[in-house]
C-alpha positions as CSV (number, residue, x, y, z in Angstrom):
1,X,0.4,3.9,3.7
2,X,1.7,5.2,7.0
3,X,3.0,8.7,7.4
4,X,6.7,9.3,7.0
5,X,8.5,10.1,10.2
6,X,10.2,13.5,10.7
7,X,13.1,14.1,8.4
8,X,12.3,10.9,6.4
9,X,13.2,11.5,2.8
10,X,10.9,10.3,0.1
11,X,12.2,7.3,-1.8
12,X,11.9,8.8,-5.2
13,X,14.7,11.3,-6.2
14,X,14.1,13.1,-9.5
15,X,15.9,15.7,-11.6
16,X,13.8,18.8,-12.2
17,X,12.9,20.5,-15.4
18,X,12.8,24.2,-16.2
19,X,11.2,25.2,-12.9
20,X,14.3,24.6,-10.8
21,X,17.8,24.9,-12.1
22,X,19.4,22.4,-9.6
23,X,18.6,18.8,-8.8
24,X,16.1,18.6,-6.0
25,X,14.7,16.0,-3.8
26,X,11.5,16.0,-1.9
27,X,11.0,15.1,1.8
28,X,8.4,15.0,4.5
29,X,9.9,16.8,7.5
30,X,7.8,17.2,10.6
31,X,4.6,16.8,8.6
32,X,5.5,19.3,6.0
33,X,6.6,18.8,2.4
34,X,10.1,20.2,1.7
35,X,12.1,20.7,-1.5
36,X,15.8,20.2,-0.9
37,X,18.2,21.7,-3.4
38,X,21.6,20.4,-4.4
39,X,23.3,22.9,-2.1
40,X,21.2,21.7,0.9
41,X,18.9,24.7,0.8
42,X,15.3,23.9,1.9
43,X,12.0,25.3,0.7
44,X,8.9,24.5,2.8
45,X,6.1,23.8,0.3
46,X,3.1,22.8,2.5
47,X,1.5,23.8,5.8
48,X,1.2,20.3,7.4
49,X,0.7,19.0,10.0
50,X,0.8,15.4,8.6
51,X,1.6,15.8,4.9
52,X,3.5,12.9,3.3
53,X,4.4,11.0,0.1
54,X,5.5,13.8,-2.2
55,X,6.1,13.2,-5.9
56,X,7.5,15.6,-8.5
57,X,6.0,16.2,-11.9
58,X,8.0,15.2,-15.0
59,X,8.8,18.9,-15.7
60,X,9.7,19.6,-12.1
61,X,7.1,22.3,-11.8
62,X,4.5,20.6,-9.6
63,X,4.5,18.5,-6.4
64,X,1.6,16.2,-5.5
65,X,1.3,14.9,-1.9
66,X,-1.1,13.4,0.6
67,X,-2.8,15.1,3.5
68,X,-4.8,13.2,6.1
69,X,-8.1,14.9,6.9
70,X,-9.7,12.8,9.5
71,X,-9.8,9.5,11.4
72,X,-9.8,6.0,10.0
73,X,-13.3,4.6,9.8
74,X,-14.3,2.5,12.8
75,X,-14.2,-0.9,11.0
76,X,-11.0,0.0,9.1
77,X,-12.2,-1.3,5.8
78,X,-12.3,2.0,3.9
79,X,-9.1,3.6,5.2
80,X,-8.3,7.0,6.5
81,X,-9.8,10.1,4.8
82,X,-6.8,11.5,2.9
83,X,-6.8,14.3,0.4
84,X,-4.6,14.5,-2.8
85,X,-2.9,17.9,-2.8
86,X,-0.9,19.9,-5.3
87,X,1.6,22.8,-4.9
88,X,4.1,24.5,-7.2
89,X,7.7,23.2,-6.7
90,X,8.7,26.8,-6.3
91,X,6.2,27.3,-3.5
92,X,2.8,29.0,-3.5
93,X,-0.8,28.3,-2.6
94,X,-1.8,24.6,-2.1
95,X,-4.7,23.2,-4.0
96,X,-6.7,20.1,-3.2
97,X,-7.0,17.9,-6.3
98,X,-9.1,15.1,-4.7
99,X,-11.2,15.3,-1.5
100,X,-11.7,12.1,0.5
101,X,-15.3,10.8,0.3
102,X,-17.1,7.5,0.7
103,X,-18.4,6.2,-2.6
104,X,-21.5,4.1,-3.1
105,X,-19.5,1.4,-4.8
106,X,-15.8,0.3,-4.8
107,X,-15.0,2.1,-8.1
108,X,-16.2,5.4,-6.7
109,X,-14.8,5.2,-3.2
110,X,-12.2,7.9,-2.5
111,X,-11.1,6.9,1.0
112,X,-7.7,5.6,1.8
113,X,-6.0,7.5,-1.0
114,X,-2.4,6.5,-1.4
115,X,0.4,6.0,-4.0
116,X,0.3,9.3,-6.0
117,X,2.1,9.1,-9.4
118,X,2.2,11.8,-12.1
119,X,1.2,10.8,-15.6
120,X,4.1,10.7,-18.1
121,X,2.9,13.9,-19.7
122,X,2.5,15.7,-16.3
123,X,-1.2,16.6,-17.0
124,X,-2.7,14.3,-14.5
125,X,-2.0,12.3,-11.3
126,X,-2.8,8.7,-10.8
127,X,-3.5,7.4,-7.3
128,X,-5.0,4.4,-5.4
129,X,-8.0,4.3,-3.2
130,X,-9.6,1.6,-1.1
131,X,-11.9,-0.6,-3.1
132,X,-12.1,-4.4,-2.8
133,X,-11.0,-6.9,-0.2
134,X,-8.0,-8.0,-2.3
135,X,-7.3,-4.9,-4.4
136,X,-7.4,-1.1,-4.3
137,X,-8.7,0.9,-7.3
138,X,-6.5,3.1,-9.6
139,X,-7.9,6.5,-10.4
140,X,-6.7,9.4,-12.5
141,X,-7.4,13.1,-12.0
142,X,-6.4,16.0,-14.2
143,X,-4.3,18.8,-12.8
144,X,-6.9,21.2,-14.1
145,X,-9.4,19.6,-11.6
146,X,-12.7,17.9,-12.0
147,X,-13.8,14.5,-10.8
148,X,-11.3,11.7,-10.8
149,X,-12.0,8.8,-13.1
150,X,-11.6,5.1,-12.3
151,X,-9.0,3.4,-14.4
152,X,-8.5,-0.2,-13.2
153,X,-8.2,-2.4,-10.2
154,X,-4.7,-2.5,-8.8
155,X,-2.4,-2.4,-5.7
156,X,0.3,-0.1,-7.1
157,X,0.7,2.3,-9.9
158,X,3.8,3.9,-11.6
159,X,3.9,5.9,-14.8
160,X,5.9,4.6,-17.8
161,X,7.9,7.7,-18.8
162,X,9.6,6.6,-22.0
163,X,10.0,3.8,-24.5
164,X,7.4,1.7,-26.4
165,X,4.7,2.0,-23.7
166,X,5.3,5.7,-22.7
167,X,2.1,7.2,-21.5
168,X,0.8,3.9,-20.0
169,X,1.1,2.9,-16.3
170,X,2.5,-0.1,-14.6
171,X,0.0,-1.6,-12.2
172,X,0.2,-4.5,-9.8
173,X,-3.0,-6.5,-10.3
174,X,-4.5,-9.4,-8.3
175,X,-5.5,-12.2,-10.7
176,X,-6.7,-15.7,-10.5
177,X,-5.3,-18.7,-12.5
178,X,-7.7,-20.8,-14.4
179,X,-6.5,-23.9,-12.6
180,X,-6.8,-22.2,-9.2
181,X,-4.7,-20.0,-7.1
182,X,-3.9,-16.2,-7.2
183,X,-1.0,-14.2,-8.4
184,X,-0.1,-10.5,-8.6
185,X,1.7,-9.6,-11.8
186,X,2.8,-6.1,-13.0
187,X,0.6,-5.2,-16.0
188,X,0.8,-2.4,-18.6
189,X,-2.4,-0.4,-18.5
190,X,-3.2,2.5,-20.9
191,X,-5.0,5.7,-19.9
192,X,-8.4,4.2,-20.8
193,X,-7.9,1.3,-18.4
194,X,-7.1,-1.3,-21.0
195,X,-4.6,-4.0,-20.2
196,X,-1.9,-4.3,-22.9
197,X,0.1,-7.1,-21.3
198,X,1.5,-8.4,-18.0
199,X,5.3,-8.7,-17.5
200,X,6.2,-12.4,-17.5
201,X,7.6,-13.6,-14.2
202,X,6.6,-10.4,-12.3
203,X,4.3,-12.0,-9.8
204,X,4.6,-10.2,-6.5
205,X,7.4,-7.9,-7.8
206,X,7.5,-4.1,-7.2
207,X,7.7,-1.8,-10.2
208,X,11.4,-1.1,-9.5
209,X,12.2,-4.9,-9.1
210,X,14.8,-6.5,-11.3
211,X,12.5,-8.3,-13.7
212,X,10.4,-5.2,-14.2
213,X,13.5,-3.0,-14.7
214,X,14.9,-5.5,-17.2
215,X,11.7,-5.7,-19.1
216,X,11.3,-1.9,-19.3
217,X,14.9,-1.5,-20.4
218,X,14.2,-3.9,-23.3
219,X,11.3,-1.7,-24.3
220,X,13.5,1.4,-24.1
221,X,11.5,2.7,-21.1
222,X,11.5,3.5,-17.4
223,X,8.7,3.8,-14.8
224,X,8.4,6.4,-12.0
């Protein structure tokens, strides 16, 4: 992912829980993460200088975001060293959840971190890291810290917050047909990395695409 330009607002707008009384949106402004209240008031949450891609926890108390920490590797295969950071939505000390590091195999590589997404229960953050030629790897790290765990191969990840599959994630996976050819459906993956199903007709669609939204609605759910 590329850094958001100054005053670019994050695409995802969420209503907070108990931590903040008013609706809030998150933005990356001049390389810092900012919480913007309903009345327009701004609270700077991070030090910068290139912070980006903020996401809010389901209860509105925590903000995860990305912070570049070095230059892209020379051949460009493993991406830029990017840390996954955490800060309270009300402000306070930042904490690095995941440090960028080159792994001995694709499943353990932690370079090129992107696409942070809180788990439905807010106890962990999912994210992508560079892995294979045709696919990134989905990882999960607990807010309490510790080593992240590999979940599944994938090129996007969104948490399913409600409905029949609440607690699972929606992942875009690169697959191959038995008769030849590749496709990229959206698949429901549980926390242990097991594929439950793939949404029919979702080849190449984003998690907020019309077919994915319609399918989730039929299951009584939503993804964020």
